[in-house]
C-alpha positions in Angstrom: -65.9 -14.9 -42.5 -62.8 -16.6 -43.7 -59.1 -16.9 -42.7 -56.7 -17.4 -45.6 -53.6 -19.6 -45.5 -51.4 -16.5 -44.9 -53.4 -15.5 -41.8 -55.4 -12.7 -43.4 -59.0 -12.5 -42.1 -61.8 -11.6 -44.5 -65.3 -10.4 -44.0 -67.7 -10.5 -47.0 -64.7 -11.0 -49.3 -62.8 -7.9 -48.0 -59.7 -8.2 -45.8 -60.0 -6.9 -42.3 -57.3 -4.4 -42.1 -57.5 -3.3 -38.4 -55.1 -5.4 -36.3 -57.1 -4.8 -33.1 -60.3 -6.2 -34.7 -58.4 -9.3 -36.0 -56.9 -9.8 -32.5 -60.3 -9.5 -30.9 -61.8 -12.1 -33.3 -58.8 -14.4 -32.7 -59.4 -14.3 -29.0 -63.0 -15.7 -29.4 -62.0 -18.3 -32.0 -62.6 -22.0 -31.2 -62.2 -25.3 -33.0 -64.6 -28.1 -32.3 -63.7 -31.3 -34.1 -62.7 -30.0 -37.5 -64.9 -26.9 -37.6 -64.0 -23.4 -36.5 -66.3 -20.9 -34.7 -66.3 -17.4 -33.3 -68.0 -17.8 -29.9 -69.5 -15.1 -27.7 -71.9 -15.5 -24.7 -74.8 -15.0 -27.1 -73.9 -16.7 -30.3 -71.6 -19.1 -32.1 -70.8 -18.3 -35.8 -69.0 -20.8 -38.1 -66.1 -19.5 -40.1 -63.9 -21.0 -42.9 -60.2 -21.5 -42.2 -58.2 -22.5 -45.3 -55.3 -24.1 -43.4 -54.5 -22.9 -39.8 -56.1 -19.9 -38.1 -52.7 -18.4 -37.1 -49.3 -17.9 -38.7 -46.1 -18.2 -36.6 -44.1 -15.3 -38.0 -41.0 -15.5 -35.8 -39.4 -17.5 -33.0 -36.5 -17.2 -30.6 -34.2 -20.1 -29.7 -32.4 -20.3 -26.3 -29.9 -22.9 -25.5 -28.8 -25.8 -27.7 -29.5 -29.5 -28.3 -31.8 -31.2 -25.8 -31.9 -28.1 -23.6 -33.0 -25.8 -26.4 -36.2 -23.8 -25.9 -38.1 -22.5 -29.0 -40.6 -19.7 -28.4 -42.9 -18.8 -31.3 -44.9 -15.6 -31.9 -48.0 -15.5 -34.1 -49.2 -12.7 -36.4 -51.8 -11.8 -33.7 -49.3 -11.5 -30.9 -49.8 -14.9 -29.2 -46.7 -16.7 -27.9 -46.2 -20.5 -27.6 -43.2 -22.3 -26.2 -42.7 -25.6 -28.1 -43.0 -28.5 -25.7 -45.5 -30.9 -24.3 -48.3 -28.4 -24.2 -47.4 -26.8 -27.6 -46.1 -29.6 -29.9 -44.7 -29.0 -33.3 -45.8 -31.2 -36.1 -44.9 -31.4 -39.8 -47.3 -32.5 -42.5 -45.9 -33.4 -45.9 -47.9 -33.0 -49.1 -48.6 -36.4 -50.6 -47.7 -35.4 -54.1 -44.9 -32.9 -53.8 -43.4 -33.9 -50.4 -43.5 -30.2 -49.5 -43.5 -29.8 -45.7 -46.0 -27.7 -43.7 -44.9 -27.2 -40.1 -47.4 -26.3 -37.4 -47.3 -25.4 -33.7 -50.2 -25.8 -31.3 -50.9 -22.3 -30.0 -53.9 -22.7 -27.7 -57.2 -24.6 -27.3 -56.8 -26.9 -30.2 -55.7 -24.0 -32.5 -52.5 -24.2 -34.6 -50.3 -21.8 -36.3 -48.6 -22.5 -39.6 -44.9 -21.8 -39.2 -44.0 -19.4 -42.0 -41.3 -20.2 -44.6 -38.5 -18.0 -43.3 -39.0 -19.3 -39.7 -39.0 -22.9 -41.0 -35.7 -22.4 -42.8 -34.2 -21.0 -39.6 -35.6 -23.9 -37.7 -34.0 -26.4 -40.1 -30.6 -24.8 -39.3 -31.2 -25.8 -35.6 -32.3 -29.4 -36.4 -30.5 -32.5 -35.3 -30.7 -36.3 -35.9 -32.2 -38.4 -33.2 -33.7 -41.8 -32.6 -37.5 -41.5 -32.3 -39.8 -44.5 -32.0 -37.2 -46.8 -33.4 -36.4 -44.7 -36.4 -33.7 -42.1 -36.9 -35.3 -38.7 -37.6 -34.1 -35.1 -38.4 -36.1 -32.8 -36.1 -36.1 -30.2 -33.4 -35.5 -30.1 -29.7 -37.5 -27.8 -27.4 -38.3 -28.0 -23.7 -36.7 -31.4 -23.5 -38.9 -32.9 -26.3 -37.8 -34.0 -29.7 -40.2 -33.1 -32.6 -39.5 -35.2 -35.7 -39.7 -33.5 -39.1 -38.4 -36.0 -41.6 -36.9 -39.5 -41.5 -33.1 -39.1 -41.7 -32.9 -41.5 -44.6 -35.1 -39.3 -46.7 -32.8 -36.4 -46.6 -30.6 -35.7 -49.6 -26.9 -35.7 -48.8 
């Protein structure tokens, strides 16, 4: 079994088209160290995940600035409110500098934030001092999540 970067689940090279089946599999998914498994009371089966097992396909923002709250929804119907228990992180490709934003959804499992949502998030971003450096990032649930150092942004 394999999960593609876009969140599509495959079995024997064929996409699993039934949402209910994908949702069921996602509910028994676990990550131990850097490996992913489907775990039932009787067996534990390893699976391949190309990037993150989930994709955050939408979000809602309430409030503004430091009091802003961002609630994400994944392609399998999970919700995560960005904050201490569900941090946002951004990884930049070493060669291209292309950002890949993630949110922790549950039990060590992340969702890749899709491109349209990421562009919407950037519109909500703000500059803030973080660990002695000025960053452009996001506020949610009273926490600041740095995305890129402010001095690296093109003006």
